[in-house]
PASE-446543 format. One record per residue: x negated, y negated, z of N, C-alpha, C in turn. Coordinates in steps of 0.1 Angstrom, whole numbers, plus 2048, in hexadecimal, padded with zeros to 3 digits. Atoms other than C-alpha are relative to their C-alpha. Example, Ala and Ser with C-alpha at 12.3 -4.5 7.8 and 13.67 -1.06 7.14 Angstrom:
BEGIN
7F780C80078582D84E7F77F4800;80980B80077780B8478087F5808;
***
This chain:
BEGIN
7FB7FF80C4D4C613927FD80E7F7;8017F48074DBC8037C7F87FF7F4;80780080E4C2C8935F80A8007F7;7F97FD80C4D2C8533F7FF80F7FB;8027F38054DACA732E7FC7FD7F1;80480180E4C7CAA30D8048097F8;7FE7F780A4D1CBB2ED7F68017F4;80A80080B4BDCC72D08077F97F4;7F98098094CACA92BE7FD7FE7F2;80380180D4B7CAA29E7FE80D7F9;8037F38044B9CCF2988078017F0;7FC80080F4CECC92787FC7F67F7;80680C8094BACAA26B7F68057F7;80A7FE80A4A8CAC24B7F2801804;80E7FF7FC487CA525B7FC80C809;8037F47F948ACC127380180D7F8;7FD7F5809498CDA25B7F48027F5;80980080B47ECD223F7F3806807;80C7FB7FA462CD62587FF80F804;8007F37FC46BCF726580580B7F6;7FB7F780A47BD062467F78017F4;80A80280D461CFA22A7F37FC804;80D8077FC445CE723D7F8807807;8097FC7F642ACEB25580680980B;7F87F97F5444CF826E80280E7FC;7FE7F380744BD152567F3809800;80D7FA801426D1B2537FC80580E;8047FD7F1422D1B27A80880C804;7F77F47FD43FD3627C7F880C7FA;8077F480742DD4B2627F2803807;80B7FF7F840CD4527580080780D;7FF7FB7F3418D4F29580A80A803;7F57F57FE434D682918097FB80A;7F68067F644AD512A680F8047FC;7F37FD80346ED592AA8087F2805;7FB80D7F947FD352AD80E800801;7F18028004A1D2E2BA8027F680C;7FD80A7F44B2D172D280580780E;7FB7FA7F54B9D322EC7FA7FB80E;8068037F54A0D253048007F0803;80180E8004A6D002FE8047FA80F;7FC8077F34B7CF83217F580380B;80C7FE7F7497D083327F77F57FE;80B80B804481CED3218047F3803;7FC80F802496CCE31C8007F980D;80180A7F4497CC33427F37F9800;80F8067FF471CBD33E7FF7F47F9;80080E80847AC9F3277FF7F480A;7FE80B7F6482C8D3487F880480C;8087FA7F6468C9E35D7F27FA7FF;80D806800446C8D3667F680580A;80A7FD7F7426C933798017F680D;7FE8097F4433C8539B7F3800809;80C8007F7413C903AD7F57F57FC;80A8088053FCC7C3968077F1802;7FA80C7FE415C5E3987FD7FB80F;8028047F0413C5E3C07F17FB801;80E8037FF3ECC5E3BC7FE7F17FC;80280D8063EDC3F3A68067F5809;7F880A7F5407C2D3C07F67FF80A;8088017F33F0C363DD7F27FA7FF;80F8048023CDC2E3CD8007F57F5;80480A80A3CEC1B3AD8087F4802;7F780A7FF3ECC043B57FD7F980E;8028067F23DEBFE3D97F27F9801;80F8057FF3BABF23D17FD7FA7F3;80580580D3A5BE13B67FE80D7F8;8017F580A3A4BF73977F2808801;80E7F980137EBFD3977FE80980F;8037FA7F437FC063BC80980D801;7F77F480039CC1F3B77F880A7F7;8067F7808389C2E39B7F3807805;80B7FB7F736BC323AF80280B80A;7FC7F77F737DC433C880680D7FA;7FB7F380738FC5C3B17F48087FB;80D7F980736DC643A07F980880D;8077F87F535FC6E3C380880D803;7F77F57FD37DC853CA7FE80A7F5;8037F580C378C963A67F2806804;80D7FA800353C9B3AC7FC80780D;8047F97F4352CA53D080B80A804;7F47F87FB375CB53D48067FB80D;7F88057F538ECAE3EF80480D808;7FB7F67F7394CC540D80C7FC809;7F68047F73B1CC74267FD7F780B;8058077F339CCB94417FE7EF7FC;80480F804393C9842C80A7F7804;7F780B7FD3A3C784378037F77F3;7FD80780E3B2C6F4168107FF800;7F18008023D7C6740C80580E7FC;7FA7F38033EFC8440B8018047F1;7FE7FD8103F4C803E57F48057FA;80C7FB8053CFC843E07FF810803;8017F17FC3CFCA53F38098097F8;7F77F98083EDCB13E07FA8037F2;80580080E3DECA93BE7F480A800;80C7F88033BCCB83C480280E805;7FF7F37FA3C9CD63D78068087F3;7FC7F980C3DBCDF3B67F48037F7;80C7FF80A3BDCD639F7F5809804;80C7F77FD3A4CE83B480480F804;7FC7F17FF3B9D093B77FF8057F1;8047FB80B3ACD1E39C80E80B7FD;7F57F88013CCD2E38D7FB8107FE;8047F28003CDD5538E7FE8057F1;8027FD80F3D0D563687F47FB7F9;80B8068083B1D433607F58097FD;80B7F6805397D5734B7F57F87FA;80C808805375D463487FB8047F2;8047FA80E36DD5C32A8077FA7F4;7F680480B38BD513177FD7EF7FE;80480D800381D2C3207F57FD7F5;80D80280935FD3130F8038037F2;7FC7FD81036FD422EF8077F47FB;7F780C806387D242EC7F57F37FC;80980A800369D0B2F27F78037F2;8097FC80C354D1E2D78077FC7F4;7F880380C36FD1C2BE8007F17FD;7FF810801372CF52C37F27FD7FB;80F80580434BCF12BF7FD8067F2;8047F980D347D0B2A28087F97F5;7F880580D362CF928C7FB7F27FE;80680C80234CCDA28E80A7F57FB;7F980E80435ACBC27B80E8047FB;7F17FB804379CD126F8077FF80C;7F88037F4383CCE2958057F2801;7FE80F7FD380CA829380A7FC7F6;7F780380B393CA727180D804804;7F37F97FC3AFCBE27F8067F780B;7FC8077F53B2CA92A08067F47F9;7FD80D8053B4C8828B80B8007F7;7F880080C3C6C9026B80D809801;7F37F87FE3DECAA2768077FD80E;7FA8037F23E4CA929D8057F2801;7FC80E7FB3E2C842A28097FB7F5;7F780780C3F0C7728080E8097FF;7F27F980140CC942818087FD80C;7F88047F5415C892A38077F3800;7FA80D80241DC6629780D8017F9;7F37FE80843AC7528480B80180A;7F57FE7F644DC7C2A58017F3807;7FF80E7FC45AC592AD8017FE80D;7FE8037F2464C5D2D17F2803808;80B7FC7FA443C6D2DA7F77F4801;80A80D802431C4D2D08047F4808;7FB80C7F9446C362E67F77FA80B;80A8057F642DC353037F47F87FA;80B808806412C292EA8047F37FD;7FA80C804429C0E2DF8027F680C;7FC8077F3433C053037F37FA805;80C8047FA40EC0230E7F77F97F7;808809809404BEE2F07F38077FB;80B7F98043ECC092E57FC7FA7F2;80380680C3EEBFA2C37F57F67FF;80980C7FE3DDBDB2CD7F2803803;80E7FB7FE3C0BEF2DB7F98047F5;8047FA80D3BBBFD2BA7FA80F7FF;8027F28023B3C1F2AC7F2804803;80E7FC7FE38EC1F2AF7FE803810;8017FE7F2390C1C2D680980E805;7F87F47FE3AEC362D77F880C7FC;8077F480439AC4F2C27F6802808;80D7FE7F737AC4A2D680680780E;7FB7F97F438FC532F580580E7FE;7FC7F38023A0C702E87F580A7FC;80B7FA803380C7D2D97F780380C;80A7FE7F436DC782FA80880B809;7F87F57F8389C8D30C7FE80D7FA;8007F3808389CA82F17F2807802;80D7F97FF364CAD2EF7FC80480D;8057FE7F235ECAC31580980C806;7F97F57FC37ACC631A7FD80E7FA;8027F580836ECDE3007F18047FF;80E7FB7FF349CE530980080C80A;8017F47F633BD0331C8027F980D;7FF8017F0345D033418057F2803;7FC80D7FE356CE033C80B7FF80B;7F58017F7374CE93517FD80780F;8047FC7F2362CF63708037F6808;7FC80A7F736CCE438F7F57F5801;80980B80035BCC23907F87FD7F5;80780280E34ECC636C8057F57F8;7FB80C808352CAB35280D8037F9;7F27FE807371CBB34080C7FF80B;7F78017F6381CBF3628027F2805;80080E7FD379C9B36A8087FA7F6;7F880680B389C9034980D803801;7F27FD7FD3A8CA33508077F980B;7FB8077F63AEC943708017F17FE;7FE80F8053A7C7036480C7FF7F7;7F780380A3BCC7434680F803807;7F17FE7FA3DAC8235D8037F2808;7FD80C7F73D6C623748027F57F6;7FC80C80C3D5C4B35280F8027FD;7F17FE8043F6C5B3498097FC80B;7F88057F5405C5436C8017F2800;80180D7FE3F8C3236C8087F97F4;7FA80580B405C2C34880F800803;7F07FE7FE428C3B3528057F580A;7F980A7F642CC263718007F17F9;80280E807421C0635C80E7FE7F7;7F480280943CC0D34280D800807;7F28007F9458C1435B8017F2807;80080D7F944FBF336C8017F57F8;80180B808448BDC3518088007F2;7FA7FE80E458BEA33180E802800;7F27FF7FC47CBE23348098077F4;7F77FA80B487BF13117FF80E801;8027F380247CC1331A80F808801;7F27FA80249AC2A3117FF80F805;8027F27FB498C493288088097FA;7F67F58044B6C5A31C7FC8057F3;8047FC80C4A9C5C2F87F08047FF;80E7FD801483C5B2FD7FB80980B;8057FA7F4480C6E31D7F97F7809;80A80A7F646BC6133B7F47FF7F7;80C80480644CC5132F7F580B803;8097F57FD431C6D32A80580B809;7FA7F67F8447C873367FA80E7FC;8087F37FF43DCAC33B8048087F2;7FB7F880D450CB931A7F57F97F4;80780880943DC9E3057F2804802;80E7FC7FD41CCA93177FE80E7FA;8027F3805422CCC30D7FE8007F0;80180180F426CC32E87F37FB7FD;80E806802406CAF2EA7F580B801;80A7F57FC3F3CCC2F880180C7F5;7FE7F780B403CE42DD7F97FA7F4;80680780A3F4CCA2C57EF806800;8107FD7FE3CFCD32D37FE80F7FF;8017F18013D7CFA2D08058047F3;7FA7FA80B3F0D062B77FF7F67F4;80380880D3EECE929E7F27FE7FC;80E8008043CACE72A07F980C7FA;8047F48063C6D0B2998058017F2;7F980080D3DED0827C7F77F77F6;8088098093C9CEB26E7F38057FD;80D7FC8023A9CFD27280180C7F5;7FF7F780A3B7D1B25D8047F97F4;7FD80780D3C5D032437F27FB7F9;80C8058053A1CF623F7F780D7FD;8097F5804395D1A2397F680580B;8087FA7F4387D2225C80780D805;7FA7F37F938CD4526B7FC80080D;8037FE7F138DD4E29080580D803;7FB7F27FB38DD6D2A380C80080A;7F48007F63AAD782BA7FB7FB80D;8058067F4394D702D78007F1801;80180F80238DD4C2CC80F7FB801;7F28048013B2D482C4806800810;7FB7FF7F23BBD542E77FB7F6809;80A8087F939FD3F2F58057F27FF;7FB80F8023ADD1D2E780D7FF807;7F48027F93D0D232F57FD80080F;8027FE7F23C0D2E3167FB7F2807;80880D7FC3A9D0D31880B7F5801;7F880B8003C5CF631080C80280B;7F77FC7F53DCD083297FA7FC80D;8068047F43C4D023447FE7F0802;80080F8003BECDD33A80F7FB804;7F28067FD3E4CD833B80380380F;7FE7FF7F23E5CE835E7F97F5807;80780B7F83CACCF36A8077F27FE;7FA80C8023DFCB435A80F800806;7F28017F83FFCBD36E80C8057F7;7F57FC808412CCB35180680E807;7FA7F47F842ACE53617FA80D7F8;8067F480741BD0935A80B8077F6;7F77F880A43CD163498007F97F3;80180880F436CFC32C7F48037F9;80C7FE806414D0932580080D7F9;7FF7F4808413D2330A7F3808800;80D7F78003FBD4130B7FC8047F3;8037FB80D3FBD482E68087F77F4;7FA80880B406D3B2C280D8027FE;7F17FD802427D4D2C38097F780A;7FA8097F6431D3C2E38007F27FD;80380E802422D1B2DA80A7FC7F4;7F880580A437D192BA80E802804;7F18007FC458D242CB8017F5809;7FE80B7F8452D092E48027F37FB;80280E808448CEE2CB80E7FF7F8;7F2800808469CF72B680A7F9808;7F78067F747ECEE2D47FD7F0801;80380F7FC46CCCD2DB8037F87F4;7FF80880C46CCC12B78107FD7FD;7F1802803493CC42B78057F2807;7FA80D7FA495CA42CD7F97F57FA;80980B80647CC8F2B98067FB7F3;7FD80480D487C7929D7F47FE7F7;80C801808470C7427F7FB7F2801;80680C802459C562798097F4800;7F980D802465C3227F7F47F67FE;80C80A803452C1127B7F4800809;80A7FD7F843DC1729A7F680B7FB;8097F6804431C3728C7F77FC7F4;80780580C428C2726B7F37F7804;80A8087FA413C0D27E7F4808806;80B7F87FB401C272927F98097F5;8067F980B3FBC3C2747F57F87F8;80880980A3ECC1F25F7F47FB80A;80D8057F73D6C1327F7F680B800;80A7F58003C7C3627F7F88027F3;80680080F3C1C362587F57F57FF;80B80C8023B0C1325A7F680080D;80B7FF7F639CC1E2787F28017F9;80D7FC805382C2B2607FA7F27FA;80480D805381C062507F97F880B;8048087F437DBF62737F4804807;80A7FB7F7364C0D2827F27FD7FB;80E805804340C002807F680C800;8097F47FF331C232837F98017F2;80680080E32CC2325D7FC7F27FC;80480E803318C042528087FA7F4;7FB80780C325C0022F80F8017FD;7F27FF804347BF722380580C7F7;7FC7F480A348C1120680080D808;7FF7F37F8340C2C22180D801808;7F38017F835CC2123780E8037F7;7F57FD808374C2121A80180E7FA;8007F2805368C4320E80580980B;7FD7F87F736DC502308107FF804;7F0801801391C432318078087F7;7FB7FA80B397C51210800810804;8027F07FC38BC7621D80C80280B;7F57FE7F63A2C7223C80D8007F9;7F28008073C0C6A22680180C7F9;7FE7F58063B7C8721180380D809;7FD7F57F53B7C9F23080E7FE806;7F28027FB3D8C8F23C8098057F7;7F77FC80B3EAC9721C7FF8107FF;8027F28013DBCBA21C80580780C;7FB7FA7F53E3CC323F8107FD805;7F38037FB404CB224680B8017F3;7F67FF80B424CB72318027F27FA;7FE80B80842AC9F2158097F6804;7F68097F9449C932257FC7F980B;8048077F4439C892447F57F47FB;80880C80441DC762328087F67F8;7F880B807437C6421D8087F780B;7FA8087F4449C5B23E7F77F7806;80A80A7FA42AC4D24D7F97F77F7;80580B80C423C3A22B7F2802800;8107FD8033FFC4C2278007FE7F2;80380280E3F3C3E2077FC80C7F7;8017F68083F3C541EA7F27FE7FA;80C8038073CFC591DC7FC80B7F7;8027F680A3C0C6B1BE7F780B804;8097F47FD3AEC8E1BF801804811;8007FF7EF3BBC921E47FD80D805;8017F27F93B8CB81E67F08037FE;80F7FB801392CB71DB7F980380C;8077FE7F3383CB11FC80480A808;7FD7F67F8397CC82107FE80E7FC;8027F3808395CE41F67F1802801;80E7FD7FE370CE01F67FA80580D;8027FB7F336ECE321B80480F803;7FC7F27FD381D042197F68087FB;80C7F8808366D122007F480080A;80C7FF7F734AD0721880180780A;7FE7F77F535AD162357FE8107FE;8017F380435CD372247F28047FE;8107FE800336D3521B7FB80180E;8067FF7F332ED2B23F80480C808;7FB7F27F9342D4A24D7F780A7FC;8097F480532DD612367F17FE805;80D8017FF30BD5323C7FA7F880D;8058067F5308D3F25B80480680C;7FB7F97F3309D4F27E8087F7808;7F58087F6323D472977F97F6809;80780A7F5309D3B2B17FA7F57F8;80580C8052F9D2429780B7F67FD;7F680A80331AD1528F8057F980C;7FC8067F3323D102B37F77F5805;80C8087FC301D002BA8027F37F8;7FD80C80A306CE929A80B7F7804;7F38067FE32ACE12A27FF7F780B;8028077F3321CD72C67F97F27FC;80A808802305CC32BA8077F37F8;7FB80B809318CAF29E80D7F9808;7F48077F8339CAA2B37FB7F580B;8078097F6323C9B2CF7FB7F37F9;80580D807313C832B680B7F77FC;7F4809803335C762A98047FA80C;7FB8067F4340C712CD7F77F6805;8098097FB321C5F2D68017F27F7;7FE80D809325C482B880D7F8803;7F38087FD349C402C27FE7F980D;8038057F333EC3B2E67F87F37FF;809809800323C242DB8087F37FB;7FA80C805338C0E2C680D7FA806;7F58067FA356C0C2DD7FC7F980E;8058077F633FBFF2F97FF7F17FD;80180C80633CBE22E180E7F9804;7F58087FB353BC62EE80C7FF7F8;7F4801807368BC42D080A80A802;7F57F480137ABE62D680680180E;7FA7FE7F3384BDF2FB80E7FF7FE;
***
């Protein structure tokens, strides 16, 4: 079957124009010096129908051929011990691990370190950015969310989903996390196989999947956009909250996610090296995405109400206050139009908290050393992750 040819179908739609001419898209262009156009559209659009076949084959050969826990144990052993040509393992395993164990020529460990340090140094602002801008903003792209709907992620609940995202992000952004067989490397491979497992399940069981419009489930182009969320959108968010970063840190964050993307099986030509490229790539991708639909609103509200359901904070008033603070940050970081589409509640004095954060960050920049901030940020982020892992082990959140 020939792959459908896709057009930049929403390029004249109000949601696309407003984002890129007045909203955060315009800010991203100003921030990055990007020169956006549709000249390269045909170079990128075929990836809407492209998937990680290497990962899919491993899932077919291992996960679908054995009991789940046996398969998981087997994969874990490959990740931790490595796979060589001489090993008596399925061909698909050799192929996948030959790719992930090959260090690309472009990899620069010093840049990985700079990227990791920025993630840690930005402390809770990193987590606010991931949650209230990257994740919430992603819900406005209706087709991007379809795999979440198809795999019934809503039923699993936002607490569990956030916990998993946080676990992955924290473990990928520590010192030396992406060395072969280290924890970040392990998370990347496991995440890649989870994507393949989900994709094969959707194709088998979810008869309503609309490939022509939505692309293949968890396709390479959508993956690119997701990882631009972790780099470009993340940086833009940190900047909005009053954080500054050096040219080395900025280059480092793109390098770190480029390598994670490589381990996840995203084609290298989709992985940007800098904010200019990232913005230009992102522009093309957004032109095939319609704005929020009813599923987007459900996902957004599930994320907002996570603060109320999450038992990390003991008292109800603390949970309500945390929800209020996330709502304030969402309005501050996302375009008003996006917040209205996602039906984010309007709250009083919504700029107070984010503006206070900006002031505090300026003070921190002046008086607290970079080393001290990296150390404190790492400690605080690990504490949040521990809290999440502790409560999701609780049976209510399976």
